[in-house]
KOLLUM-981338 format. One line per field, with one value per residue (C-alpha): residue in one letter; z, x, y. Coordinates in Angstrom, 1 decimal. Each point is the difference from the previous one (the first is absolute). Example, Ala and Ser with C-alpha at 12.3 -4.5 7.8 and 13.67 -1.06 7.14 Angstrom:
// KOLLUM-981338
residuo a / s;
pz 7.8 / -0.7;
px 12.3 / 1.4;
py -4.5 / 3.4;
END
This chain:
// KOLLUM-981338
residuo m / i / s / k / s / l / i / e / n / d / e / k / p / h / d / h / c / g / l / a / g / s / f / t / d / t / s / d / d / v / s / a / v / v / i / e / m / g / k / a / l / q / h / r / g / q / n / g / g / g / i / a / v / k / a / k / g / k / l / i / k / v / y / k / k / s / q / a / f / n / e / i / f / k / s / v / d / l / i / e / e / q / s / l / r / g / e / v / a / i / a / h / l / r / y / p / t / e / g / a / g / r / q / n / c / d / a / q / p / f / f / a / s / f / g / g / w / e / l / a / l / g / h / n / g / s / i / v / d / v / k / k / h / k / a / k / l / r / k / f / n / i / k / t / e / s / d / s / d / s / e / i / l / a / w / l / i / a / t / a / p / g / i / t / w / k / q / k / i / a / t / a / l / a / d / v / k / g / a / y / s / l / v / m / l / t / n / d / n / k / l / m / a / i / r / d / p / w / g / i / r / p / l / v / f / a / q / d / n / g / r / v / f / v / a / s / e / t / c / a / l / d / r / i / g / i / r / h / h / e / k / l / k / a / g / q / l / l / i / a / d / s / d / g / l / s / i / s / q / y / a / q / p / q / k / q / s / f / c / v / f / e / k / l / y / f / s / h / e / t / s / t / w / d / g / v / i / g / e / n / r / e / n / l / g / k / i / l / a / e / e / e / i / e / r / v / r / k / g / k / i / k / k / e / t / i / e / g / i / d / y / v / v / a / v / p / d / t / a / r / p / g / t / f / a / f / y / q / t / l / a / e / n / l / k / f / k / n / k / l / r / f / l / r / g / l / v / k / e / r / y / d / y / k / y / f;
pz 65.9 / -1.2 / -2.6 / 0.1 / 0.4 / -1.3 / 3.4 / 0.8 / 3.5 / 1.6 / 3.2 / 0.9 / 1.0 / -1.6 / 1.6 / -2.5 / -3.2 / -3.1 / -1.1 / -2.8 / -1.0 / -2.3 / -0.2 / -3.4 / 0.3 / -3.9 / -2.0 / -0.3 / 1.2 / 2.8 / 1.1 / -3.4 / 1.7 / 3.3 / -0.5 / -2.6 / 3.6 / 2.0 / -2.3 / 1.2 / 3.6 / -0.5 / 2.3 / 2.7 / -0.3 / -2.0 / 2.3 / -0.8 / -1.9 / -2.1 / -0.6 / 1.0 / -2.7 / 0.1 / -2.9 / 0.2 / 0.7 / 0.5 / 3.2 / 1.1 / -1.9 / 2.0 / -2.1 / 2.2 / -0.1 / 2.4 / -2.5 / -1.4 / -1.2 / -3.4 / -0.6 / 1.0 / -2.6 / -3.1 / -1.8 / -2.0 / -0.7 / 4.4 / -0.1 / -2.5 / 0.7 / 4.2 / -0.9 / 2.2 / -1.6 / 2.4 / 0.9 / 2.8 / 1.1 / 2.8 / 0.0 / 2.6 / -0.2 / 2.8 / 1.9 / 2.6 / 3.6 / 2.5 / 3.1 / 2.1 / -0.3 / -2.6 / -2.4 / -3.7 / -0.9 / -3.2 / -2.7 / -0.3 / -0.7 / 2.7 / 0.0 / 2.6 / -0.3 / 3.0 / 0.2 / -3.9 / 0.9 / -2.6 / -0.5 / -1.4 / 1.8 / -0.1 / 3.1 / 0.5 / 3.5 / 2.8 / 2.9 / 3.3 / 2.3 / -2.5 / 2.0 / 1.8 / -2.9 / -1.6 / 3.4 / -0.7 / -3.2 / 1.8 / 1.0 / -4.1 / -0.5 / -2.8 / -1.1 / -1.8 / -3.1 / 2.2 / 2.7 / -1.1 / 1.9 / -3.6 / -0.2 / 3.7 / -0.8 / -3.4 / 2.5 / 3.1 / -2.5 / -1.8 / 3.3 / 1.7 / 1.1 / -2.0 / -3.2 / -2.3 / -0.5 / 1.9 / 3.0 / 0.0 / -0.8 / 2.9 / 2.0 / -0.7 / -0.2 / 3.3 / 2.6 / -2.7 / 0.6 / -2.4 / -3.8 / -2.7 / -3.4 / -2.0 / -3.0 / -0.3 / -2.9 / 1.0 / -1.3 / -0.4 / -2.2 / 1.9 / 0.1 / 3.8 / 1.3 / 3.5 / 1.8 / 3.7 / 2.8 / 0.6 / -3.8 / 0.1 / -3.6 / -3.2 / -2.2 / -2.9 / -1.8 / -3.6 / -2.4 / -3.6 / -2.9 / 2.3 / 1.6 / 3.6 / 0.9 / 3.1 / 0.5 / 2.8 / -2.0 / -2.7 / -2.5 / -0.7 / -1.0 / -2.0 / -1.5 / -2.1 / -0.9 / 3.5 / 1.0 / 3.0 / 3.1 / 4.0 / 3.0 / 1.6 / 3.5 / 3.4 / 1.0 / -3.4 / -1.5 / -4.4 / -1.6 / -3.6 / -1.5 / -2.6 / 2.3 / -0.6 / 2.5 / 3.9 / 2.4 / 3.7 / 3.7 / 0.8 / 3.5 / 1.6 / -1.4 / 3.0 / 0.4 / -3.7 / 0.0 / -4.1 / -0.5 / -0.6 / -2.1 / -2.3 / -1.3 / 0.8 / -1.1 / -1.6 / -2.1 / -3.6 / -0.3 / -3.0 / 2.8 / 2.0 / 3.5 / 1.6 / -3.2 / -2.3 / 1.7 / -1.8 / 0.7 / 3.9 / -0.3 / -2.0 / 2.9 / 2.6 / -1.5 / -0.5 / 3.7 / 1.5 / -2.3 / 1.6 / 3.1 / -0.9 / -1.8 / 3.8 / 2.0 / -2.2 / 0.6 / 3.1 / 0.6 / 1.2 / -2.9 / -2.4 / -3.6 / -0.3 / 1.6 / -2.8 / -2.9 / 0.7 / -0.9 / -3.7 / -0.9 / 1.1 / -0.4 / 0.2 / 1.2 / -3.0 / -0.4 / 1.8 / 1.5 / -3.6 / -0.4 / 3.7 / 0.1 / -4.0 / 1.8 / 3.2 / -2.6 / -2.1 / 3.4 / 1.3 / -3.0 / -1.3 / 3.8 / 1.0 / -3.1 / 0.5 / -1.4 / -0.6 / -2.1 / 1.9 / -2.1 / -0.2 / -0.9 / -0.5 / 2.4 / 0.8 / -2.1 / 1.3 / -0.6 / -1.1 / 0.2 / 2.1 / 3.9 / 1.5 / 0.1 / 1.0;
px 99.5 / 0.6 / 1.3 / 2.8 / -0.9 / 1.7 / 0.3 / 1.8 / 0.1 / 0.1 / 0.5 / -4.2 / -2.6 / -4.0 / -2.8 / -2.6 / -0.2 / -2.4 / -1.5 / -1.8 / -0.7 / -1.8 / -1.4 / -1.4 / -1.2 / 0.7 / 3.9 / -0.1 / 3.1 / -0.6 / 3.3 / -0.1 / -3.3 / 1.0 / 3.6 / -2.8 / -1.4 / 2.8 / 1.0 / -3.0 / 1.0 / 3.6 / -1.1 / -0.2 / 3.9 / 2.8 / 3.2 / -0.9 / -2.6 / -0.6 / -2.3 / -0.6 / -1.3 / -1.6 / -1.0 / -1.2 / 2.1 / 3.2 / 1.5 / -0.5 / 2.3 / 1.0 / 1.3 / 0.8 / 2.7 / 0.0 / -0.9 / -2.4 / -2.9 / 0.0 / 3.4 / -0.1 / -2.7 / 0.6 / 1.1 / -2.7 / 2.3 / 0.5 / -2.7 / 1.2 / 3.3 / -0.4 / -2.6 / -2.5 / -3.5 / -2.7 / -3.3 / 0.5 / 2.2 / 0.8 / 1.8 / 1.3 / 0.9 / 2.4 / -0.3 / 3.0 / 0.0 / 1.9 / -0.6 / 0.0 / 3.6 / 0.2 / 2.4 / 0.9 / -3.7 / -0.5 / -2.4 / -3.0 / -2.2 / 1.3 / 0.1 / 0.2 / -0.3 / -1.1 / -1.3 / -0.9 / -1.7 / 1.3 / -1.3 / 1.6 / -1.2 / -0.6 / -0.4 / -1.6 / 0.1 / 2.6 / -0.3 / 1.6 / 0.5 / 2.4 / 2.9 / -2.5 / -1.5 / 4.0 / 0.5 / -3.2 / 2.5 / 3.1 / -1.4 / -0.4 / 3.5 / -1.2 / 2.7 / -1.8 / 1.2 / -0.2 / -0.9 / -3.9 / -3.1 / -1.7 / 2.4 / -1.2 / -3.4 / 0.4 / 2.4 / -3.0 / -2.5 / 2.3 / 0.9 / -3.3 / -2.3 / -3.1 / -1.1 / -1.0 / 1.0 / -2.3 / 0.6 / 3.8 / -0.5 / -2.6 / 2.5 / 2.8 / -1.8 / -1.8 / 2.7 / 1.7 / -0.5 / 0.1 / -1.0 / -0.2 / -1.8 / 1.3 / 0.7 / 0.9 / 0.1 / 0.6 / 1.8 / -4.0 / -0.3 / -2.2 / -0.1 / -1.0 / -0.4 / -1.6 / 0.4 / 0.6 / -2.9 / 0.8 / -0.8 / 3.5 / 1.0 / -2.6 / -0.5 / -2.5 / -0.9 / -1.6 / -1.2 / -0.1 / -0.1 / 0.9 / 2.8 / 0.2 / 2.2 / 1.4 / 1.5 / 0.6 / -2.0 / -2.4 / 2.1 / 1.8 / -3.1 / -0.8 / 3.3 / -1.1 / -3.5 / -1.9 / -2.8 / -1.3 / 1.3 / -0.6 / 1.7 / 1.9 / -1.6 / 2.2 / 0.7 / -1.0 / 2.2 / -0.9 / 1.0 / 0.0 / 1.1 / -2.2 / -2.9 / -0.8 / 0.4 / -1.1 / 0.2 / 0.2 / 1.2 / 2.9 / -0.4 / -2.7 / 0.4 / 1.4 / -1.3 / 0.9 / 3.0 / 0.6 / 3.2 / -0.6 / 2.7 / -1.4 / -2.3 / 1.9 / 3.5 / 0.4 / -3.0 / -0.4 / -2.5 / -1.3 / -0.5 / -3.4 / -0.7 / -3.1 / 0.0 / 2.8 / 2.9 / 0.7 / -3.5 / 0.4 / 3.0 / -2.0 / -2.5 / 2.9 / 1.2 / -3.5 / -1.1 / 3.7 / -1.0 / -3.3 / 1.6 / 1.6 / -2.5 / -2.2 / 3.1 / -0.2 / -3.8 / 0.0 / 3.0 / 2.5 / 2.1 / -0.1 / -1.0 / 3.0 / 2.6 / -0.7 / -0.2 / 3.9 / 0.6 / 1.5 / 0.2 / -1.6 / 2.5 / -0.6 / 2.1 / 0.5 / -1.9 / -2.5 / -0.9 / -0.6 / -4.0 / -0.4 / 2.0 / -1.3 / -3.4 / 0.5 / 1.5 / -3.3 / -2.1 / 2.2 / -0.4 / -3.5 / -1.7 / 2.4 / 0.0 / 3.7 / 0.7 / 3.7 / 0.1 / 1.2 / 2.1 / 0.3 / 3.4 / 1.9 / 2.9 / 1.6 / 0.9 / 0.2 / 3.1 / -1.1 / 0.8 / 2.4 / -1.0 / -3.6 / -0.9 / -3.4;
py 126.1 / 3.6 / 1.0 / 2.4 / 3.4 / 2.8 / 2.5 / 3.3 / 1.1 / 3.5 / 1.2 / 1.7 / -2.5 / 0.2 / 1.4 / 0.9 / -1.6 / -1.3 / -3.1 / -2.1 / -3.5 / -2.1 / -3.3 / -1.7 / -3.8 / -0.3 / -0.5 / 4.2 / 1.6 / 3.3 / 1.2 / 2.4 / 1.2 / 0.2 / 2.1 / 2.4 / 0.0 / 0.1 / 3.2 / 1.9 / 0.0 / 1.3 / 3.3 / -3.0 / -0.8 / 1.6 / -2.7 / -3.2 / -2.6 / -3.5 / -2.7 / -3.6 / -2.0 / -3.5 / -2.2 / -3.1 / -2.8 / 2.1 / 1.3 / 3.3 / 2.8 / 3.5 / 2.6 / 3.2 / 2.9 / 3.2 / 2.4 / 1.9 / -2.6 / 2.0 / -0.6 / -3.2 / -1.2 / 2.7 / -3.0 / -1.5 / -2.9 / -0.9 / -2.2 / -2.6 / 1.1 / -1.5 / -2.4 / 2.2 / -1.7 / -1.4 / -0.3 / 1.8 / 2.5 / 3.1 / 2.8 / 2.6 / 3.3 / 1.1 / 3.3 / 0.3 / 1.6 / 0.5 / -2.4 / -3.0 / 0.4 / -2.8 / 0.3 / -1.6 / -1.0 / -1.1 / 0.5 / -2.0 / -2.2 / -2.8 / -3.5 / -2.4 / -4.5 / -1.9 / -3.6 / -0.1 / 3.6 / 2.4 / 3.4 / 3.8 / 2.9 / 4.0 / 2.0 / 3.7 / 1.2 / -0.5 / -2.3 / 1.3 / -3.3 / -1.6 / -1.1 / -2.0 / -2.2 / -0.1 / -2.0 / -2.1 / -1.2 / -1.0 / -3.5 / -1.0 / 1.2 / 2.5 / 2.4 / 3.3 / 1.5 / 3.4 / 2.0 / 0.7 / -0.4 / -0.6 / -3.5 / -1.0 / 0.2 / -1.6 / -3.5 / 0.6 / -1.3 / -2.6 / -0.8 / -0.3 / -3.7 / -0.1 / -2.1 / 2.8 / 3.3 / 1.8 / -2.2 / 0.8 / 4.0 / 0.0 / -1.5 / 1.7 / 3.4 / -0.2 / 1.7 / 2.4 / 3.5 / 2.6 / 1.0 / -2.6 / -0.1 / -3.2 / -1.7 / -3.6 / -2.7 / -3.4 / -3.5 / -1.2 / 2.6 / 2.4 / 4.0 / 0.6 / 3.8 / 1.1 / 3.5 / 0.0 / 0.9 / 3.1 / 0.5 / 2.4 / -0.5 / 0.2 / -2.9 / -0.9 / -2.5 / -0.6 / -2.6 / 0.0 / -2.3 / -2.8 / 1.7 / 1.1 / 3.5 / 1.5 / 3.4 / 2.2 / 2.4 / 0.5 / 2.0 / -3.6 / -1.1 / 3.1 / -1.0 / -3.1 / 1.0 / -1.0 / 2.3 / -1.9 / -1.1 / -1.1 / 1.0 / -3.2 / 0.3 / 0.1 / -3.2 / -1.8 / -2.3 / -0.4 / -3.5 / -0.2 / -3.6 / -2.6 / 0.2 / 3.5 / 3.3 / -0.5 / 2.4 / -0.9 / 1.4 / -1.2 / 2.3 / 2.2 / 3.6 / 2.5 / 3.6 / 1.6 / 2.2 / 0.8 / 2.1 / 3.4 / 0.4 / -1.7 / 2.0 / 3.4 / -1.3 / -3.6 / -0.8 / 1.2 / 2.8 / -1.9 / -3.4 / 0.1 / -1.6 / 1.2 / 2.9 / 1.5 / 0.4 / 3.3 / 1.5 / -1.4 / 2.7 / 2.8 / -0.2 / 0.3 / 3.3 / 1.4 / -0.7 / 1.2 / 3.1 / 0.3 / 0.0 / 2.8 / 2.5 / -0.9 / 1.2 / 3.5 / 0.3 / -0.5 / 2.7 / -2.7 / 0.8 / 3.4 / -0.9 / 2.2 / -2.5 / -2.5 / 2.7 / 1.2 / -4.3 / 0.4 / -3.5 / -3.7 / -2.9 / -3.5 / -2.5 / -2.0 / -2.6 / -1.4 / 3.5 / 1.4 / -0.7 / 1.4 / 2.9 / 1.2 / -0.5 / 1.9 / 2.7 / 0.4 / -0.2 / 3.1 / 1.7 / -0.1 / 0.4 / 2.9 / 2.1 / 1.2 / 3.4 / -1.4 / -3.3 / -2.8 / -2.5 / -3.8 / -0.8 / -3.3 / 1.1 / -3.3 / -2.5 / -3.8 / -1.6 / -3.4 / -3.6 / 0.7 / 0.1 / 0.7 / 3.5 / 1.7;
END
């Protein structure tokens, strides 16, 4: 069974989100660390969040709300008040978008229990054939608490045949189409994480002082002082439990389709994924400026046309590194008579809905 969750619904489904998790084989509590990791991922979603925890000998506990993660967990007393201590914990930050016609999508993690198999699950991504998989659950008389594709994934795994979690996961997800990076904890005190076979969404992990950490981005690891990490590869399953850390292939990797928005928009500029995200954005700005400079040199555009530009303005916030690099490269190479200015012309409304 699951202890009662605190849930507040809203009207929009989710798509891109933030994930974090940790496991220790000691009696130490990891929930506070996972909450701190979640706070570092606030840029990935402000419209809902929560954590699930599992302590040895106790039930899985889920606590979630349709609020910004920082708001939910702003009180230092919340862990004690809600009995959120455990040796395994996961966190989810929700980003809602229009799509798939699903309504009343709840905050995560989601809980599922079937035949003695219990798990809490957080999902970053979107499943495109969710109706087909929801129909599979009818024979089990499953009543979901939401219309979320993420909850369907939790129930697919819980009800799938198999004598190990890996078998159940491989069977449940064999014909699922879409993007999914998942963090999960189970009633037998395991932390699990997977990436889909296409590697669409990011997921990294690290080991430190007997603990295992997983997160959507390295900035969450930076927040807790972890400076090393590895990528979880496409089609891989990570399991951390009393036997240690194991990583295996639950599905064969397919043509890699990493989401272009991660480097351009979603990820924090201090995170790393094939290099530092902020440096990647700077390089894009430089390349764009170099293309304009080449057009001037070839006579395709007049230098005076660019000199007539008064300001270079970033569309906040993720465009700032690239925009400034664009401005610097133009100014240094074309030697403008009139100084081209970099101006902060737009101010982002934070923690309401997503804006570029």
